[in-house]
A tleap script that builds the chain and sets N, CA, C and O, in Angstrom:
source leaprc.protein.ff14SB
mol = sequence {
  NMET LEU ARG LEU SER ILE ASP TYR GLU CYS
  PRO ALA PRO GLY TRP TRP GLU LYS GLY GLY
  ARG GLU LEU TRP THR SER LEU ALA GLU ALA
  PHE ASP GLY SER SER VAL VAL VAL ASP THR
  HIE LEU ALA GLU SER TRP LEU ALA ARG ALA
  ARG GLU ILE PRO GLY TRP GLU GLY GLY PRO
  ASP TYR ALA PRO HIE PRO ILE ALA VAL SER
  PRO VAL GLY ASP ASP GLU GLU PHE CILE
}
set mol.1.N position { 64.852 22.222 241.331 }
set mol.1.CA position { 64.128 21.222 242.091 }
set mol.1.C position { 63.019 21.925 242.874 }
set mol.1.O position { 63.183 23.039 243.371 }
set mol.2.N position { 61.901 21.240 242.961 }
set mol.2.CA position { 60.759 21.745 243.722 }
set mol.2.C position { 60.245 20.654 244.656 }
set mol.2.O position { 60.338 19.463 244.360 }
set mol.3.N position { 59.709 21.087 245.777 }
set mol.3.CA position { 59.065 20.163 246.716 }
set mol.3.C position { 57.560 20.314 246.547 }
set mol.3.O position { 57.018 21.415 246.640 }
set mol.4.N position { 56.907 19.210 246.301 }
set mol.4.CA position { 55.447 19.157 246.271 }
set mol.4.C position { 55.027 18.412 247.520 }
set mol.4.O position { 55.566 17.348 247.823 }
set mol.5.N position { 54.071 18.961 248.243 }
set mol.5.CA position { 53.629 18.298 249.467 }
set mol.5.C position { 52.135 18.495 249.666 }
set mol.5.O position { 51.556 19.489 249.228 }
set mol.6.N position { 51.536 17.541 250.325 }
set mol.6.CA position { 50.112 17.641 250.638 }
set mol.6.C position { 49.918 18.815 251.585 }
set mol.6.O position { 50.602 18.915 252.604 }
set mol.7.N position { 48.994 19.695 251.253 }
set mol.7.CA position { 48.669 20.814 252.124 }
set mol.7.C position { 47.441 20.412 252.934 }
set mol.7.O position { 46.310 20.495 252.456 }
set mol.8.N position { 47.678 19.983 254.142 }
set mol.8.CA position { 46.602 19.475 254.996 }
set mol.8.C position { 45.609 20.555 255.416 }
set mol.8.O position { 44.535 20.239 255.926 }
set mol.9.N position { 45.952 21.820 255.208 }
set mol.9.CA position { 45.022 22.906 255.522 }
set mol.9.C position { 44.019 23.135 254.390 }
set mol.9.O position { 43.091 23.931 254.531 }
set mol.10.N position { 44.205 22.441 253.274 }
set mol.10.CA position { 43.278 22.513 252.139 }
set mol.10.C position { 42.782 21.096 251.857 }
set mol.10.O position { 43.375 20.391 251.040 }
set mol.11.N position { 41.722 20.675 252.507 }
set mol.11.CA position { 41.288 19.287 252.353 }
set mol.11.C position { 40.852 18.916 250.934 }
set mol.11.O position { 41.124 17.799 250.494 }
set mol.12.N position { 40.191 19.806 250.210 }
set mol.12.CA position { 39.761 19.600 248.823 }
set mol.12.C position { 39.271 18.178 248.540 }
set mol.12.O position { 39.827 17.498 247.678 }
set mol.13.N position { 38.242 17.722 249.252 }
set mol.13.CA position { 37.797 16.341 249.051 }
set mol.13.C position { 37.411 16.034 247.607 }
set mol.13.O position { 37.644 14.924 247.128 }
set mol.14.N position { 36.825 17.002 246.912 }
set mol.14.CA position { 36.448 16.774 245.528 }
set mol.14.C position { 37.650 16.495 244.647 }
set mol.14.O position { 37.602 15.613 243.790 }
set mol.15.N position { 38.724 17.237 244.851 }
set mol.15.CA position { 39.939 17.036 244.054 }
set mol.15.C position { 40.517 15.643 244.302 }
set mol.15.O position { 40.891 14.945 243.359 }
set mol.16.N position { 40.586 15.247 245.559 }
set mol.16.CA position { 41.138 13.931 245.894 }
set mol.16.C position { 40.271 12.815 245.322 }
set mol.16.O position { 40.795 11.805 244.851 }
set mol.17.N position { 38.950 12.986 245.359 }
set mol.17.CA position { 38.031 11.942 244.896 }
set mol.17.C position { 37.915 11.866 243.373 }
set mol.17.O position { 37.592 10.809 242.832 }
set mol.18.N position { 38.173 12.973 242.679 }
set mol.18.CA position { 37.971 13.012 241.223 }
set mol.18.C position { 39.251 12.780 240.422 }
set mol.18.O position { 39.318 13.119 239.241 }
set mol.19.N position { 40.254 12.206 241.061 }
set mol.19.CA position { 41.480 11.870 240.340 }
set mol.19.C position { 42.754 12.352 240.992 }
set mol.19.O position { 43.842 11.893 240.644 }
set mol.20.N position { 42.637 13.266 241.927 }
set mol.20.CA position { 43.828 13.801 242.592 }
set mol.20.C position { 44.600 12.747 243.374 }
set mol.20.O position { 45.831 12.735 243.360 }
set mol.21.N position { 43.882 11.870 244.051 }
set mol.21.CA position { 44.544 10.815 244.843 }
set mol.21.C position { 45.401 9.923 243.943 }
set mol.21.O position { 46.544 9.615 244.280 }
set mol.22.N position { 44.854 9.513 242.811 }
set mol.22.CA position { 45.594 8.658 241.888 }
set mol.22.C position { 46.794 9.400 241.298 }
set mol.22.O position { 47.875 8.832 241.146 }
set mol.23.N position { 46.589 10.671 240.971 }
set mol.23.CA position { 47.680 11.466 240.415 }
set mol.23.C position { 48.800 11.617 241.441 }
set mol.23.O position { 49.973 11.449 241.108 }
set mol.24.N position { 48.443 11.935 242.691 }
set mol.24.CA position { 49.431 12.084 243.752 }
set mol.24.C position { 50.162 10.764 243.991 }
set mol.24.O position { 51.387 10.745 244.103 }
set mol.25.N position { 49.426 9.679 244.069 }
set mol.25.CA position { 50.035 8.365 244.321 }
set mol.25.C position { 51.018 8.000 243.210 }
set mol.25.O position { 52.063 7.407 243.479 }
set mol.26.N position { 50.695 8.346 241.982 }
set mol.26.CA position { 51.596 8.029 240.862 }
set mol.26.C position { 52.936 8.739 241.008 }
set mol.26.O position { 53.953 8.245 240.522 }
set mol.27.N position { 52.948 9.883 241.668 }
set mol.27.CA position { 54.182 10.632 241.861 }
set mol.27.C position { 54.869 10.277 243.177 }
set mol.27.O position { 56.096 10.189 243.233 }
set mol.28.N position { 54.090 10.073 244.229 }
set mol.28.CA position { 54.650 9.939 245.576 }
set mol.28.C position { 54.915 8.512 246.016 }
set mol.28.O position { 55.408 8.314 247.126 }
set mol.29.N position { 54.616 7.515 245.208 }
set mol.29.CA position { 54.739 6.132 245.657 }
set mol.29.C position { 56.151 5.749 246.085 }
set mol.29.O position { 56.311 4.863 246.924 }
set mol.30.N position { 57.167 6.382 245.540 }
set mol.30.CA position { 58.547 6.045 245.911 }
set mol.30.C position { 59.044 6.865 247.095 }
set mol.30.O position { 60.190 6.703 247.513 }
set mol.31.N position { 58.211 7.734 247.639 }
set mol.31.CA position { 58.608 8.600 248.744 }
set mol.31.C position { 57.777 8.271 249.977 }
set mol.31.O position { 57.092 7.248 250.016 }
set mol.32.N position { 57.837 9.133 250.978 }
set mol.32.CA position { 57.103 8.877 252.224 }
set mol.32.C position { 55.606 9.088 252.096 }
set mol.32.O position { 54.850 8.745 253.006 }
set mol.33.N position { 55.174 9.644 250.987 }
set mol.33.CA position { 53.751 9.794 250.746 }
set mol.33.C position { 53.192 11.181 250.942 }
set mol.33.O position { 52.164 11.495 250.343 }
set mol.34.N position { 53.809 12.036 251.749 }
set mol.34.CA position { 53.243 13.356 251.974 }
set mol.34.C position { 54.049 14.475 251.326 }
set mol.34.O position { 53.594 15.618 251.276 }
set mol.35.N position { 55.245 14.153 250.827 }
set mol.35.CA position { 56.096 15.160 250.221 }
set mol.35.C position { 57.060 14.497 249.235 }
set mol.35.O position { 57.553 13.396 249.477 }
set mol.36.N position { 57.318 15.186 248.121 }
set mol.36.CA position { 58.282 14.688 247.141 }
set mol.36.C position { 59.133 15.854 246.652 }
set mol.36.O position { 58.683 16.999 246.620 }
set mol.37.N position { 60.351 15.549 246.277 }
set mol.37.CA position { 61.235 16.533 245.656 }
set mol.37.C position { 61.500 16.034 244.246 }
set mol.37.O position { 61.998 14.926 244.045 }
set mol.38.N position { 61.159 16.870 243.273 }
set mol.38.CA position { 61.293 16.471 241.872 }
set mol.38.C position { 61.898 17.600 241.050 }
set mol.38.O position { 61.917 18.758 241.466 }
set mol.39.N position { 62.385 17.236 239.887 }
set mol.39.CA position { 62.910 18.194 238.924 }
set mol.39.C position { 61.816 19.211 238.591 }
set mol.39.O position { 60.634 18.868 238.557 }
set mol.40.N position { 62.204 20.435 238.352 }
set mol.40.CA position { 61.247 21.512 238.077 }
set mol.40.C position { 60.348 21.192 236.893 }
set mol.40.O position { 59.147 21.457 236.949 }
set mol.41.N position { 60.897 20.632 235.828 }
set mol.41.CA position { 60.079 20.319 234.652 }
set mol.41.C position { 59.037 19.249 234.965 }
set mol.41.O position { 57.900 19.347 234.504 }
set mol.42.N position { 59.401 18.237 235.736 }
set mol.42.CA position { 58.440 17.209 236.131 }
set mol.42.C position { 57.360 17.819 237.015 }
set mol.42.O position { 56.178 17.521 236.849 }
set mol.43.N position { 57.762 18.671 237.953 }
set mol.43.CA position { 56.787 19.323 238.831 }
set mol.43.C position { 55.804 20.160 238.032 }
set mol.43.O position { 54.601 20.111 238.286 }
set mol.44.N position { 56.300 20.925 237.074 }
set mol.44.CA position { 55.417 21.770 236.271 }
set mol.44.C position { 54.441 20.940 235.446 }
set mol.44.O position { 53.268 21.291 235.324 }
set mol.45.N position { 54.922 19.859 234.891 }
set mol.45.CA position { 54.055 18.968 234.119 }
set mol.45.C position { 52.985 18.347 235.017 }
set mol.45.O position { 51.808 18.301 234.658 }
set mol.46.N position { 53.405 17.877 236.174 }
set mol.46.CA position { 52.481 17.267 237.111 }
set mol.46.C position { 51.441 18.292 237.572 }
set mol.46.O position { 50.251 17.982 237.638 }
set mol.47.N position { 51.884 19.502 237.889 }
set mol.47.CA position { 50.968 20.546 238.346 }
set mol.47.C position { 49.975 20.942 237.260 }
set mol.47.O position { 48.823 21.253 237.565 }
set mol.48.N position { 50.396 20.937 236.017 }
set mol.48.CA position { 49.462 21.247 234.921 }
set mol.48.C position { 48.322 20.238 234.913 }
set mol.48.O position { 47.162 20.610 234.736 }
set mol.49.N position { 48.642 18.984 235.100 }
set mol.49.CA position { 47.601 17.935 235.151 }
set mol.49.C position { 46.744 18.101 236.406 }
set mol.49.O position { 45.523 17.958 236.344 }
set mol.50.N position { 47.369 18.399 237.533 }
set mol.50.CA position { 46.631 18.559 238.796 }
set mol.50.C position { 45.617 19.696 238.705 }
set mol.50.O position { 44.523 19.594 239.261 }
set mol.51.N position { 45.968 20.768 238.015 }
set mol.51.CA position { 45.060 21.914 237.865 }
set mol.51.C position { 43.821 21.580 237.044 }
set mol.51.O position { 42.797 22.252 237.166 }
set mol.52.N position { 43.903 20.552 236.212 }
set mol.52.CA position { 42.765 20.159 235.380 }
set mol.52.C position { 41.690 19.404 236.162 }
set mol.52.O position { 40.558 19.283 235.694 }
set mol.53.N position { 42.029 18.902 237.333 }
set mol.53.CA position { 41.080 18.122 238.131 }
set mol.53.C position { 40.183 19.081 238.919 }
set mol.53.O position { 40.688 19.976 239.597 }
set mol.54.N position { 38.873 18.908 238.840 }
set mol.54.CA position { 37.951 19.779 239.579 }
set mol.54.C position { 38.269 19.779 241.077 }
set mol.54.O position { 38.541 18.736 241.671 }
set mol.55.N position { 38.228 20.968 241.667 }
set mol.55.CA position { 38.480 21.108 243.094 }
set mol.55.C position { 39.854 21.656 243.425 }
set mol.55.O position { 40.141 21.919 244.593 }
set mol.56.N position { 40.715 21.834 242.430 }
set mol.56.CA position { 42.071 22.338 242.667 }
set mol.56.C position { 42.041 23.717 243.323 }
set mol.56.O position { 42.875 24.007 244.180 }
set mol.57.N position { 41.110 24.554 242.939 }
set mol.57.CA position { 41.029 25.931 243.437 }
set mol.57.C position { 40.155 26.077 244.680 }
set mol.57.O position { 39.789 27.199 245.029 }
set mol.58.N position { 39.810 24.993 245.355 }
set mol.58.CA position { 38.795 25.047 246.395 }
set mol.58.C position { 39.207 25.448 247.793 }
set mol.58.O position { 38.354 25.482 248.680 }
set mol.59.N position { 40.462 25.753 248.036 }
set mol.59.CA position { 40.892 26.007 249.404 }
set mol.59.C position { 40.791 27.456 249.842 }
set mol.59.O position { 40.472 28.336 249.041 }
set mol.60.N position { 41.063 27.702 251.120 }
set mol.60.CA position { 41.056 29.064 251.655 }
set mol.60.C position { 42.254 29.858 251.117 }
set mol.60.O position { 43.157 29.284 250.509 }
set mol.61.N position { 42.259 31.165 251.340 }
set mol.61.CA position { 43.333 32.023 250.837 }
set mol.61.C position { 44.721 31.561 251.283 }
set mol.61.O position { 45.675 31.642 250.509 }
set mol.62.N position { 44.843 31.082 252.513 }
set mol.62.CA position { 46.155 30.685 253.034 }
set mol.62.C position { 46.578 29.283 252.577 }
set mol.62.O position { 47.732 28.899 252.766 }
set mol.63.N position { 45.679 28.532 251.990 }
set mol.63.CA position { 45.987 27.190 251.477 }
set mol.63.C position { 45.057 26.913 250.290 }
set mol.63.O position { 44.127 26.114 250.401 }
set mol.64.N position { 45.309 27.574 249.159 }
set mol.64.CA position { 44.361 27.520 248.050 }
set mol.64.C position { 44.293 26.206 247.292 }
set mol.64.O position { 43.304 25.945 246.606 }
set mol.65.N position { 45.324 25.368 247.400 }
set mol.65.CA position { 45.385 24.140 246.622 }
set mol.65.C position { 45.707 22.945 247.514 }
set mol.65.O position { 46.331 23.110 248.562 }
set mol.66.N position { 45.294 21.753 247.116 }
set mol.66.CA position { 45.561 20.567 247.940 }
set mol.66.C position { 47.039 20.168 247.974 }
set mol.66.O position { 47.459 19.427 248.863 }
set mol.67.N position { 47.819 20.651 247.020 }
set mol.67.CA position { 49.251 20.371 246.987 }
set mol.67.C position { 50.002 21.693 247.040 }
set mol.67.O position { 49.744 22.591 246.239 }
set mol.68.N position { 50.923 21.811 247.977 }
set mol.68.CA position { 51.745 23.011 248.106 }
set mol.68.C position { 53.043 22.822 247.326 }
set mol.68.O position { 53.554 21.709 247.196 }
set mol.69.N position { 53.558 23.928 246.813 }
set mol.69.CA position { 54.796 23.917 246.036 }
set mol.69.C position { 55.790 24.839 246.719 }
set mol.69.O position { 55.451 25.967 247.077 }
set mol.70.N position { 57.018 24.365 246.902 }
set mol.70.CA position { 58.059 25.202 247.491 }
set mol.70.C position { 59.404 24.867 246.861 }
set mol.70.O position { 59.646 23.727 246.463 }
set mol.71.N position { 60.275 25.868 246.773 }
set mol.71.CA position { 61.602 25.596 246.211 }
set mol.71.C position { 62.431 24.787 247.193 }
set mol.71.O position { 62.201 24.818 248.402 }
set mol.72.N position { 63.392 24.067 246.652 }
set mol.72.CA position { 64.320 23.301 247.480 }
set mol.72.C position { 65.622 24.094 247.558 }
set mol.72.O position { 66.219 24.421 246.532 }
set mol.73.N position { 66.055 24.399 248.773 }
set mol.73.CA position { 67.283 25.162 248.957 }
set mol.73.C position { 68.514 24.357 248.602 }
set mol.73.O position { 68.523 23.133 248.731 }
set mol.74.N position { 69.550 25.040 248.156 }
set mol.74.CA position { 70.805 24.388 247.797 }
set mol.74.C position { 71.431 23.643 248.970 }
set mol.74.O position { 72.167 22.676 248.776 }
set mol.75.N position { 71.137 24.093 250.186 }
set mol.75.CA position { 71.734 23.487 251.370 }
set mol.75.C position { 70.895 22.335 251.949 }
set mol.75.O position { 71.292 21.709 252.931 }
set mol.76.N position { 69.747 22.063 251.343 }
set mol.76.CA position { 68.890 20.996 251.845 }
set mol.76.C position { 69.377 19.626 251.361 }
set mol.76.O position { 69.836 19.471 250.230 }
set mol.77.N position { 69.262 18.655 252.242 }
set mol.77.CA position { 69.599 17.277 251.884 }
set mol.77.C position { 68.309 16.510 251.630 }
set mol.77.O position { 67.331 16.653 252.364 }
set mol.78.N position { 68.322 15.704 250.594 }
set mol.78.CA position { 67.188 14.843 250.293 }
set mol.78.C position { 67.699 13.653 249.515 }
set mol.78.O position { 68.780 13.677 248.928 }
set mol.79.N position { 66.890 12.616 249.529 }
set mol.79.CA position { 67.266 11.377 248.833 }
set mol.79.C position { 66.567 11.328 247.501 }
set mol.79.O position { 66.740 10.371 246.747 }
savepdb mol mol.pdb
quit
């Protein structure tokens, strides 16, 4: 399982305007909107599509992409 979340330190307006917003909404609509926990295979597939949208690489070194990826710990609770 992986957590995908909006990285607010990487605004990437071009990515959001050129399809990123629609892609994110298609995944996050059943969640709170800023973070989702999904199966690793779904996350990888989604990220492959996200990388194709112009602006994905536009952030600073500490926040290079508009969506951050992190592992979900075994002890974490989520719905």
